[in-house]
C-alpha positions in Angstrom: 14.6 107.4 121.7 12.9 109.6 124.3 14.7 111.0 127.3 13.4 112.1 130.7 15.7 114.3 132.8 15.1 114.9 136.5 17.5 117.6 137.7 17.8 117.8 141.5 19.6 120.3 143.8 20.9 123.7 143.0 20.5 125.9 139.9 24.2 125.3 139.0 23.3 121.6 138.6 20.3 122.6 136.6 22.6 124.5 134.2 24.6 121.3 133.7 21.3 119.4 133.0 20.2 122.0 130.4 23.5 121.7 128.6 23.2 117.9 128.6 19.7 118.3 127.0 21.2 120.7 124.4 23.8 118.1 123.4 21.2 115.4 123.3 18.9 117.5 121.1 21.8 118.1 118.7 22.3 114.4 118.5 18.7 113.8 117.5 17.2 112.6 120.8 13.6 113.5 121.8 12.4 114.5 125.2 9.4 113.7 127.4 7.9 115.1 130.6 6.4 111.7 131.4 8.9 109.4 133.1 6.9 106.3 132.1 7.3 107.2 128.4 11.1 107.5 128.5 13.5 105.1 126.9 16.4 106.8 128.8 16.1 108.3 132.3 18.7 110.7 133.6 18.8 111.6 137.3 21.0 114.7 137.7 21.8 114.2 141.3 22.7 116.3 144.4 24.7 115.5 147.5 25.1 118.9 149.2 23.4 117.9 152.4 21.9 114.7 153.8 18.3 115.4 152.7 19.5 116.1 149.1 21.4 112.8 149.1 18.3 110.9 150.3 16.1 112.7 147.7 18.6 111.7 144.9 18.8 108.1 146.0 15.0 107.8 146.2 14.7 109.3 142.7 17.2 106.8 141.3 15.4 103.8 142.9 12.0 105.1 141.7 13.4 105.6 138.2 14.9 102.1 138.2 11.4 100.7 138.7 10.5 101.9 135.2 13.0 99.4 133.7 10.5 96.8 134.7 7.2 98.6 134.4 7.8 101.2 131.7 9.8 101.7 128.4 13.0 102.6 130.2 16.0 100.7 128.8 18.8 102.9 130.3 19.2 104.7 133.6 22.0 107.2 134.0 23.0 109.2 137.1 24.9 112.4 136.8 25.8 115.3 139.1 27.4 115.6 142.5 26.1 112.3 144.0 27.6 110.3 141.1 30.9 112.1 141.4 31.1 111.5 145.2 29.8 108.0 145.4 30.5 106.6 141.9 31.7 103.2 143.1 28.9 102.8 145.6 26.2 103.6 143.0 27.5 101.2 140.4 27.9 98.5 143.1 24.8 98.9 145.2 22.3 100.2 142.6 22.3 97.5 139.9 19.5 99.3 138.0 21.9 102.1 137.1 23.6 101.6 133.7 26.0 104.6 133.7 27.3 107.6 135.6 28.6 111.0 134.7 30.7 113.1 137.1 30.4 116.8 137.6 33.1 117.5 135.0 31.9 115.1 132.4 28.2 116.0 131.8 29.4 117.1 128.3 30.0 113.4 127.6 26.3 112.4 127.8 26.0 111.3 124.2 29.2 109.2 124.1 28.2 107.6 127.5 24.8 106.5 126.0 26.6 105.1 123.0 29.1 103.2 125.2 26.3 101.8 127.4 24.5 100.6 124.3 27.6 98.9 123.0 29.3 97.6 126.1 26.8 97.7 129.0 27.4 99.5 132.4 30.0 102.1 132.4 30.9 105.6 133.7 32.8 108.8 132.8 34.0 110.9 135.7 36.6 113.3 134.3 38.9 115.8 136.0 37.0 118.0 138.4 39.7 120.6 138.1 39.7 120.8 134.3 39.0 124.3 132.7 35.3 125.0 132.2 33.6 126.5 129.2 30.1 127.6 128.3 28.5 124.7 126.4 26.5 124.7 123.2 22.9 125.7 123.0 20.9 124.8 126.1 17.4 123.3 126.3 15.9 125.3 129.1 14.0 123.8 132.0 12.8 127.2 133.4 10.0 128.0 130.9 12.3 130.0 128.6 11.6 133.6 129.8 14.4 133.5 132.4 17.6 131.4 132.6 20.5 130.7 134.9 23.9 131.5 133.5 26.7 129.6 135.3 29.7 131.8 135.2 32.2 129.6 137.2 32.7 126.2 138.6 34.1 124.9 141.9 35.2 126.7 145.0 38.5 127.5 146.8 36.9 128.7 150.1 37.0 125.3 151.8 34.4 126.0 154.5 34.7 123.2 157.0 31.0 122.0 156.5 31.0 122.0 152.7 31.5 119.1 150.4 31.4 121.1 147.2 35.2 121.5 146.6 35.6 117.7 146.8 33.0 117.1 144.1 33.3 120.2 141.9 36.9 121.1 142.3 38.8 124.4 142.5 37.4 127.7 141.4 37.4 128.1 137.6 35.8 131.0 135.7 34.3 130.7 132.3 35.7 133.2 129.8 33.7 136.4 129.3 33.4 136.0 125.5 31.9 132.5 126.0 29.4 133.7 128.5 28.3 136.7 126.4 27.9 134.3 123.4 25.8 131.9 125.4 23.8 134.8 126.9 23.0 136.2 123.4 21.8 132.7 122.3 19.5 132.6 125.4 18.1 136.0 124.8 17.5 135.3 121.1 15.4 132.4 122.3 13.2 134.5 124.4 15.0 134.8 127.7 14.5 138.3 129.3 16.1 137.7 132.8 19.6 136.2 133.3 20.4 135.0 136.8 24.2 134.7 137.3 25.2 131.7 139.4 28.3 129.9 140.6 29.5 128.5 144.0 30.7 132.1 144.4 30.0 134.8 141.8 32.0 137.6 143.4 35.4 136.0 142.6 34.5 135.7 138.9 37.5 136.2 136.6 40.2 136.2 139.3 41.7 133.0 138.1 41.6 134.0 134.4 42.3 137.7 134.4 44.2 138.3 137.7 41.4 140.4 139.2 37.7 140.3 140.0 35.9 140.8 136.7 32.3 140.5 137.6 31.5 144.3 137.1 33.0 144.0 133.5 30.9 140.9 132.8 27.8 142.7 134.0 28.5 145.6 131.6 29.1 143.3 128.7 25.9 141.4 129.4 23.9 144.6 129.7 24.8 145.5 126.2 22.5 142.7 124.9 19.6 144.8 123.7 16.6 142.5 124.4 17.8 141.5 127.8 15.8 143.2 130.5 17.1 142.0 133.9 20.3 140.6 135.3 20.3 139.1 138.8 23.2 138.2 141.0 23.3 135.2 143.4 25.9 133.7 145.8 27.9 136.8 146.4 30.2 136.2 149.4 30.1 139.3 151.6 33.9 139.6 152.1 34.5 139.7 148.4 32.0 142.5 147.5 33.8 145.5 146.2 32.8 149.1 145.8 33.3 148.7 142.0 30.6 145.9 142.0 28.2 148.0 144.1 28.7 151.0 141.8 28.0 148.8 138.8 24.8 147.6 140.4 23.7 151.1 141.3 24.4 152.6 137.8 23.5 149.7 135.5 19.8 149.8 134.8 19.6 146.2 133.8 21.2 144.8 137.0 18.3 144.5 139.5 19.0 145.9 143.0 19.2 142.5 144.6 22.1 140.6 146.2 22.2 137.1 147.7 25.0 137.2 150.3 25.2 133.9 152.3 26.6 134.7 155.8 25.8 131.3 157.6 26.2 132.7 161.2 26.7 135.9 163.2 28.8 134.3 166.0 32.5 135.0 165.6 33.3 131.7 167.2 31.1 129.7 164.9 32.3 131.7 161.8 35.8 130.8 162.7 35.0 127.1 163.2 33.2 127.2 159.8 36.3 128.4 158.1 34.5 131.6 157.0 36.8 134.5 156.1 34.8 137.2 157.9 33.4 138.1 161.3 30.3 139.8 162.6 31.7 143.3 162.6 32.9 142.9 159.0 29.5 141.6 158.0 27.7 144.6 159.6 30.1 147.0 157.8 29.6 145.3 154.5 25.8 145.3 154.8 25.8 149.0 155.8 28.1 149.8 152.8 25.8 147.9 150.4 22.8 149.8 151.6 24.6 153.1 151.5 25.7 152.5 147.9 22.4 151.0 146.7 19.7 152.3 149.1 16.8 150.2 147.6 18.8 147.0 147.5 17.0 143.7 148.4 19.3 141.5 150.5 18.9 137.7 150.7 21.0 135.5 153.0 21.2 132.0 154.3 22.2 130.7 157.7 23.1 127.3 159.2 21.6 126.4 162.6 23.2 124.0 165.0 26.8 124.0 163.7 29.1 121.8 165.9 30.0 123.7 169.1 27.3 126.4 168.6 26.1 127.5 172.0 22.9 129.1 173.0 24.8 132.3 173.3 26.0 131.9 169.7 22.5 131.3 168.5 21.2 134.4 170.3 24.0 136.4 168.7 22.7 135.3 165.3 19.1 136.1 166.3 20.1 139.6 167.3 22.0 140.0 164.0 18.9 139.0 162.0 16.8 141.4 164.0 19.3 144.3 163.5 20.1 143.7 159.8 16.5 143.1 158.7 17.2 141.1 155.6 14.5 141.1 152.9 14.8 137.4 152.3 16.4 134.7 154.5 16.6 130.9 154.6 17.9 128.6 157.4 19.3 125.1 157.0 20.0 122.8 160.0 23.6 121.8 159.9 24.1 118.5 157.9 27.1 116.4 159.0 28.9 115.4 155.7 31.4 112.6 155.8 34.8 113.8 154.5 34.5 117.4 155.7 36.4 118.8 158.7 33.2 119.8 160.5 32.0 116.2 160.6 34.9 115.3 162.8 34.4 118.3 165.2 33.4 117.8 168.8 30.2 119.3 170.0 27.8 117.8 167.4 24.3 119.1 168.2 21.1 117.2 168.5 18.8 117.3 165.4 16.0 118.6 167.6 18.1 121.5 168.8 19.2 122.4 165.2 15.6 122.4 164.1 14.4 124.4 167.1 17.0 127.1 166.4 16.1 127.1 162.7 12.4 127.6 163.6 13.2 130.4 166.0 15.2 132.3 163.3 12.5 131.8 160.7 9.8 132.9 163.1 11.7 136.1 163.7 12.3 136.5 159.9 8.7 136.1 159.1 7.8 139.2 161.1 10.7 141.1 159.5 9.6 140.0 156.0 6.1 141.1 156.6 7.2 144.5 157.8 9.6 144.9 154.9 6.8 143.9 152.4 4.3 146.3 154.0 6.7 149.2 153.2 6.0 148.7 149.5 2.2 149.0 149.8 1.2 152.0 147.7 4.5 152.0 145.7 4.9 151.4 142.0 7.2 148.6 140.8 8.2 147.1 137.5 7.3 143.4 137.7 8.4 140.4 135.6 5.4 138.3 134.4 5.6 134.6 135.2 2.2 133.6 133.8 -1.4 133.1 134.9 -2.6 130.9 137.7 -5.6 129.3 136.0 -7.0 127.9 139.2 -7.3 131.3 140.9 -7.4 133.2 137.5 -4.7 135.6 138.6 -1.5 136.9 137.1 1.7 135.7 138.9 4.7 138.0 138.7 8.0 138.7 140.4 9.4 142.0 141.6 13.1 142.9 141.6 13.2 141.5 145.2 12.2 138.0 144.1 14.5 135.4 142.6 12.7 132.4 141.1 11.9 129.4 143.3 13.5 130.9 146.5 11.6 134.2 147.0 8.0 135.4 146.8 5.6 136.6 144.1 3.3 139.5 143.4 -0.3 138.5 142.4 -2.2 140.8 140.0 -5.9 140.6 139.5 -6.4 141.5 135.8 -8.1 140.0 132.7 -5.4 141.3 130.4 -3.3 138.7 128.7 0.5 138.9 129.1 3.4 137.0 127.8 5.8 135.3 130.3 8.8 137.5 130.6 7.0 140.7 129.9 7.7 143.6 132.3 4.8 145.8 133.4 4.2 148.4 136.1 2.0 147.7 139.1 0.9 149.5 142.2 1.3 147.4 145.3 -2.0 147.0 147.1 -1.3 144.4 149.8 1.4 142.4 151.5 1.9 139.1 153.4 5.1 137.7 154.9 6.5 136.6 151.5 4.2 137.8 148.8 2.6 141.0 147.5 -0.6 141.9 145.7 -0.9 144.6 143.1 -2.9 146.2 140.3 -1.8 147.4 136.9 -0.5 151.0 136.7 0.4 153.3 133.9 2.3 155.7 136.0 6.1 156.0 136.3 7.8 153.4 138.6 9.8 154.2 141.7 11.7 150.9 141.5 13.0 148.8 138.7 
């Protein structure tokens, strides 16, 4: 039986999908990249914002059509959408044969067996159950880099966010399990590990009584063939000097931090339930740059949160102008039923949300260009992604570039490289988001 998996949404969800594929492979199932050739289709869904819900529902409906026109005999929905709307999916989407919740993706093989024996069914599980690193993954990233999910759930309870309701409270995965999984990934060819969770900075607090992310970084860096370790989703108020010192001193941890701030208006931050304010954010960013001078900082913002005034928006614009993030993304506020923010007064028109998003991104484009131009003439180590055969050019990433969300550096060379190889380049040009470079044999200035 051949299986097709479509994993939507965030990289944490992708990790769950990869572990499902690992369990299926162990059980003897085969995989296909062609949905029309699949006997079983799995839609690993997302419901974080309205657009993600719509994408997931459309993917389910489109997959269901293959039960009539293709080989598909079984359609399964997993992930956040199935956890949040399990009854609605089973009732209103008759093409769906089974669902898995966010805490039960490890039951994918038993679910298939139950459906085969008894017809439509679902397994949701306890979203607050302890989490563990699964068995061997089947990677969906090409095999030269991998996401390592170090924790599940969140305790922050930001007023706009549905995640605690579908993924539960914050639960860390034990260090020894993560190191074991990381070693397996590296033995399979992975050279960059990207640490993810709803919040990575609190890692270990629930298990060990203190933030243990620096220790985890040290343990992972002892894996000999691992080259890069990257940190995502670091809440600014939880960043410690110990963590920054580890980043600065550990040669395998790239000088990159993703620190979602969401707004720079104190009134909006309070309404969001964020545990910080603008002054604290500025102090934290200055402290990060003081400790790690060549750090690349990424952030995300929400435009048009309920009650956000034009003055609030302008405060965020000024903050972006002053802080000069290397990378930045903006999402118009999405009203999610069941969250406190959905019930707030002062809901803002979609056109205003998008206008404010566009104004922030226009400003950030200029900042990104100026930041990129600072690297022209400098030497960098870059992580080879592969060759673009259409343009016959090598595609790589610098330490400033996380996969999928950031930019690339393009290298004009006839040499053949293996994906995951790290080479030195001299930067020759820059655009808003990407760089160009040429191979260099000289010493690098930046990892």
